[in-house]
MARTI-593418 format. One record per residue: z, x, y of N, C-alpha, C in turn. Coordinates in nm, 2 decimals. Layout:
residues N
+--------+--------+--------+--------+--------+--------+--------+--------+--------+
!     nz !     nx !     ny !    caz !    cax !    cay !     cz !     cx !     cy !
+--------+--------+--------+--------+--------+--------+--------+--------+--------+
!      Z !      X !      Y !      Z !      X !      Y !      Z !      X !      Y !
...
+--------+--------+--------+--------+--------+--------+--------+--------+--------+
end
This chain:
residues 90
+--------+--------+--------+--------+--------+--------+--------+--------+--------+
!     nz !     nx !     ny !    caz !    cax !    cay !     cz !     cx !     cy !
+--------+--------+--------+--------+--------+--------+--------+--------+--------+
!   0.15 !  -1.32 !   0.03 !   0.26 !  -1.40 !   0.00 !   0.35 !  -1.33 !  -0.10 !
!   0.33 !  -1.20 !  -0.13 !   0.41 !  -1.13 !  -0.22 !   0.39 !  -1.16 !  -0.36 !
!   0.27 !  -1.21 !  -0.39 !   0.25 !  -1.25 !  -0.53 !   0.22 !  -1.12 !  -0.62 !
!   0.25 !  -1.13 !  -0.74 !   0.21 !  -1.03 !  -0.84 !   0.08 !  -1.06 !  -0.90 !
!   0.00 !  -0.96 !  -0.93 !  -0.13 !  -0.99 !  -1.00 !  -0.12 !  -0.92 !  -1.14 !
!  -0.19 !  -0.99 !  -1.23 !  -0.20 !  -0.93 !  -1.36 !  -0.29 !  -0.81 !  -1.35 !
!  -0.28 !  -0.71 !  -1.44 !  -0.37 !  -0.59 !  -1.43 !  -0.52 !  -0.63 !  -1.43 !
!  -0.56 !  -0.72 !  -1.50 !  -0.70 !  -0.76 !  -1.50 !  -0.75 !  -0.81 !  -1.37 !
!  -0.66 !  -0.89 !  -1.30 !  -0.69 !  -0.94 !  -1.17 !  -0.70 !  -0.83 !  -1.07 !
!  -0.60 !  -0.73 !  -1.08 !  -0.60 !  -0.62 !  -0.99 !  -0.73 !  -0.54 !  -1.00 !
!  -0.77 !  -0.52 !  -1.12 !  -0.89 !  -0.44 !  -1.14 !  -1.01 !  -0.52 !  -1.08 !
!  -1.02 !  -0.64 !  -1.11 !  -1.13 !  -0.73 !  -1.06 !  -1.14 !  -0.73 !  -0.90 !
!  -1.02 !  -0.73 !  -0.84 !  -1.01 !  -0.73 !  -0.70 !  -1.03 !  -0.59 !  -0.63 !
!  -1.03 !  -0.49 !  -0.72 !  -1.05 !  -0.35 !  -0.66 !  -0.92 !  -0.29 !  -0.62 !
!  -0.81 !  -0.35 !  -0.65 !  -0.68 !  -0.29 !  -0.61 !  -0.65 !  -0.17 !  -0.69 !
!  -0.70 !  -0.16 !  -0.82 !  -0.68 !  -0.04 !  -0.90 !  -0.82 !   0.01 !  -0.95 !
!  -0.83 !   0.13 !  -0.98 !  -0.96 !   0.19 !  -1.03 !  -0.99 !   0.16 !  -1.18 !
!  -0.88 !   0.16 !  -1.25 !  -0.90 !   0.14 !  -1.40 !  -0.76 !   0.11 !  -1.46 !
!  -0.77 !   0.06 !  -1.58 !  -0.65 !   0.02 !  -1.66 !  -0.66 !   0.11 !  -1.78 !
!  -0.54 !   0.16 !  -1.82 !  -0.53 !   0.25 !  -1.94 !  -0.41 !   0.20 !  -2.03 !
!  -0.42 !   0.23 !  -2.15 !  -0.31 !   0.21 !  -2.24 !  -0.20 !   0.31 !  -2.19 !
!  -0.07 !   0.26 !  -2.21 !   0.04 !   0.34 !  -2.15 !   0.04 !   0.49 !  -2.20 !
!   0.00 !   0.51 !  -2.32 !   0.01 !   0.65 !  -2.37 !  -0.10 !   0.74 !  -2.31 !
!  -0.20 !   0.68 !  -2.25 !  -0.30 !   0.76 !  -2.18 !  -0.28 !   0.78 !  -2.03 !
!  -0.18 !   0.71 !  -1.97 !  -0.16 !   0.72 !  -1.83 !  -0.13 !   0.86 !  -1.78 !
!  -0.03 !   0.93 !  -1.84 !   0.00 !   1.06 !  -1.80 !  -0.11 !   1.16 !  -1.83 !
!  -0.16 !   1.17 !  -1.95 !  -0.27 !   1.27 !  -1.97 !  -0.39 !   1.25 !  -1.87 !
!  -0.43 !   1.13 !  -1.85 !  -0.54 !   1.10 !  -1.77 !  -0.51 !   1.13 !  -1.62 !
!  -0.38 !   1.10 !  -1.58 !  -0.34 !   1.13 !  -1.44 !  -0.34 !   1.28 !  -1.42 !
!  -0.29 !   1.35 !  -1.51 !  -0.28 !   1.50 !  -1.50 !  -0.42 !   1.56 !  -1.49 !
!  -0.51 !   1.51 !  -1.58 !  -0.65 !   1.56 !  -1.57 !  -0.71 !   1.53 !  -1.44 !
!  -0.69 !   1.41 !  -1.39 !  -0.75 !   1.37 !  -1.26 !  -0.69 !   1.45 !  -1.15 !
!  -0.56 !   1.48 !  -1.15 !  -0.50 !   1.56 !  -1.04 !  -0.56 !   1.70 !  -1.05 !
!  -0.58 !   1.75 !  -1.17 !  -0.63 !   1.89 !  -1.18 !  -0.78 !   1.89 !  -1.13 !
!  -0.85 !   1.79 !  -1.16 !  -0.99 !   1.78 !  -1.11 !  -0.99 !   1.78 !  -0.96 !
!  -0.91 !   1.70 !  -0.90 !  -0.90 !   1.69 !  -0.75 !  -0.85 !   1.82 !  -0.69 !
!  -0.76 !   1.88 !  -0.76 !  -0.70 !   2.01 !  -0.71 !  -0.80 !   2.12 !  -0.72 !
!  -0.90 !   2.12 !  -0.81 !  -0.99 !   2.22 !  -0.82 !  -1.11 !   2.21 !  -0.72 !
!  -1.11 !   2.10 !  -0.65 !  -1.22 !   2.08 !  -0.55 !  -1.19 !   2.17 !  -0.42 !
!  -1.29 !   2.21 !  -0.35 !  -1.27 !   2.28 !  -0.23 !  -1.19 !   2.19 !  -0.13 !
!  -1.08 !   2.24 !  -0.08 !  -0.99 !   2.15 !  -0.01 !  -1.04 !   2.11 !   0.13 !
!  -1.11 !   2.19 !   0.20 !  -1.15 !   2.15 !   0.33 !  -1.25 !   2.03 !   0.33 !
!  -1.36 !   2.04 !   0.25 !  -1.45 !   1.92 !   0.24 !  -1.38 !   1.80 !   0.19 !
!  -1.29 !   1.81 !   0.09 !  -1.22 !   1.70 !   0.03 !  -1.13 !   1.63 !   0.14 !
!  -1.06 !   1.72 !   0.22 !  -0.98 !   1.66 !   0.33 !  -1.06 !   1.59 !   0.43 !
!  -1.18 !   1.65 !   0.46 !  -1.27 !   1.58 !   0.56 !  -1.32 !   1.45 !   0.52 !
!  -1.35 !   1.44 !   0.39 !  -1.40 !   1.31 !   0.33 !  -1.28 !   1.21 !   0.34 !
!  -1.17 !   1.25 !   0.30 !  -1.05 !   1.16 !   0.30 !  -1.02 !   1.11 !   0.45 !
!  -1.03 !   1.21 !   0.54 !  -1.00 !   1.18 !   0.68 !  -1.10 !   1.08 !   0.73 !
!  -1.23 !   1.10 !   0.70 !  -1.33 !   1.01 !   0.74 !  -1.31 !   0.86 !   0.69 !
!  -1.26 !   0.86 !   0.57 !  -1.24 !   0.72 !   0.50 !  -1.13 !   0.65 !   0.57 !
!  -1.03 !   0.72 !   0.62 !  -0.91 !   0.65 !   0.68 !  -0.91 !   0.64 !   0.83 !
!  -0.99 !   0.71 !   0.90 !  -0.99 !   0.71 !   1.05 !  -1.01 !   0.58 !   1.10 !
!  -1.11 !   0.50 !   1.06 !  -1.14 !   0.37 !   1.12 !  -1.03 !   0.27 !   1.09 !
!  -0.97 !   0.28 !   0.97 !  -0.86 !   0.19 !   0.94 !  -0.74 !   0.23 !   1.02 !
!  -0.71 !   0.35 !   1.03 !  -0.60 !   0.40 !   1.11 !  -0.61 !   0.35 !   1.26 !
!  -0.73 !   0.36 !   1.31 !  -0.75 !   0.32 !   1.45 !  -0.73 !   0.17 !   1.46 !
!  -0.77 !   0.09 !   1.37 !  -0.75 !  -0.06 !   1.37 !  -0.60 !  -0.09 !   1.36 !
!  -0.53 !  -0.02 !   1.27 !  -0.38 !  -0.04 !   1.26 !  -0.31 !   0.00 !   1.39 !
!  -0.34 !   0.11 !   1.45 !  -0.28 !   0.16 !   1.57 !  -0.31 !   0.07 !   1.69 !
!  -0.43 !   0.01 !   1.69 !  -0.47 !  -0.08 !   1.80 !  -0.39 !  -0.20 !   1.81 !
!  -0.34 !  -0.25 !   1.69 !  -0.26 !  -0.37 !   1.69 !  -0.11 !  -0.35 !   1.66 !
!  -0.07 !  -0.22 !   1.65 !   0.06 !  -0.19 !   1.60 !   0.17 !  -0.25 !   1.69 !
!   0.16 !  -0.23 !   1.82 !   0.26 !  -0.28 !   1.91 !   0.27 !  -0.43 !   1.90 !
!   0.16 !  -0.50 !   1.90 !   0.16 !  -0.65 !   1.89 !   0.23 !  -0.69 !   1.76 !
!   0.20 !  -0.62 !   1.65 !   0.26 !  -0.66 !   1.52 !   0.41 !  -0.63 !   1.52 !
!   0.45 !  -0.52 !   1.58 !   0.59 !  -0.49 !   1.59 !   0.67 !  -0.59 !   1.67 !
!   0.61 !  -0.64 !   1.78 !   0.67 !  -0.74 !   1.86 !   0.68 !  -0.87 !   1.78 !
!   0.58 !  -0.91 !   1.71 !   0.58 !  -1.03 !   1.63 !   0.69 !  -1.02 !   1.52 !
!   0.70 !  -0.90 !   1.46 !   0.80 !  -0.89 !   1.35 !   0.94 !  -0.90 !   1.41 !
!   0.96 !  -0.83 !   1.52 !   1.10 !  -0.84 !   1.59 !   1.13 !  -0.98 !   1.62 !
!   1.04 !  -1.06 !   1.68 !   1.06 !  -1.20 !   1.72 !   1.10 !  -1.28 !   1.59 !
!   1.02 !  -1.26 !   1.49 !   1.05 !  -1.33 !   1.36 !   1.19 !  -1.29 !   1.30 !
!   1.21 !  -1.16 !   1.29 !   1.33 !  -1.11 !   1.23 !   1.46 !  -1.16 !   1.30 !
!   1.45 !  -1.16 !   1.43 !   1.57 !  -1.20 !   1.51 !   1.57 !  -1.35 !   1.55 !
!   1.48 !  -1.43 !   1.50 !   1.48 !  -1.57 !   1.53 !   1.60 !  -1.64 !   1.47 !
!   1.64 !  -1.75 !   1.53 !   1.76 !  -1.82 !   1.48 !   1.75 !  -1.86 !   1.34 !
!   1.63 !  -1.90 !   1.30 !   1.61 !  -1.94 !   1.16 !   1.63 !  -1.82 !   1.06 !
!   1.57 !  -1.71 !   1.10 !   1.59 !  -1.59 !   1.01 !   1.73 !  -1.55 !   1.00 !
!   1.80 !  -1.54 !   1.11 !   1.94 !  -1.50 !   1.12 !   2.02 !  -1.60 !   1.03 !
!   1.99 !  -1.73 !   1.04 !   2.07 !  -1.82 !   0.95 !   2.04 !  -1.80 !   0.81 !
!   1.92 !  -1.77 !   0.77 !   1.89 !  -1.75 !   0.63 !   1.96 !  -1.62 !   0.58 !
!   1.96 !  -1.52 !   0.67 !   2.03 !  -1.39 !   0.63 !   2.18 !  -1.42 !   0.61 !
!   2.24 !  -1.50 !   0.70 !   2.38 !  -1.53 !   0.68 !   2.41 !  -1.60 !   0.55 !
!   2.32 !  -1.70 !   0.52 !   2.33 !  -1.77 !   0.39 !   2.32 !  -1.67 !   0.27 !
!   2.23 !  -1.58 !   0.28 !   2.21 !  -1.49 !   0.17 !   2.33 !  -1.40 !   0.16 !
!   2.39 !  -1.35 !   0.27 !   2.51 !  -1.26 !   0.26 !   2.63 !  -1.34 !   0.20 !
!   2.64 !  -1.47 !   0.23 !   2.75 !  -1.54 !   0.18 !   2.74 !  -1.56 !   0.03 !
!   2.61 !  -1.57 !  -0.02 !   2.59 !  -1.58 !  -0.17 !   2.63 !  -1.45 !  -0.24 !
!   2.62 !  -1.34 !  -0.17 !   2.65 !  -1.21 !  -0.24 !   2.80 !  -1.18 !  -0.21 !
+--------+--------+--------+--------+--------+--------+--------+--------+--------+
end
């Protein structure tokens, strides 16, 4: 529903790996990027590919159906009316 989550909730749900004070974000991010960059690239790429292959297959299997549903919703009379109302407000 487009809700925003507080950082603690995001961490608890597994949406983020960790929370850091603002002044630590860049140094920790750079250190993490360097660590990942120093790993052998081929095995790292294979591990990443294995992690996303199943999800990619699921997304692609339903993509056409989802696209059609989106188009039907986007071009529905109700949606068009709400867009016209929004344009008039601006």
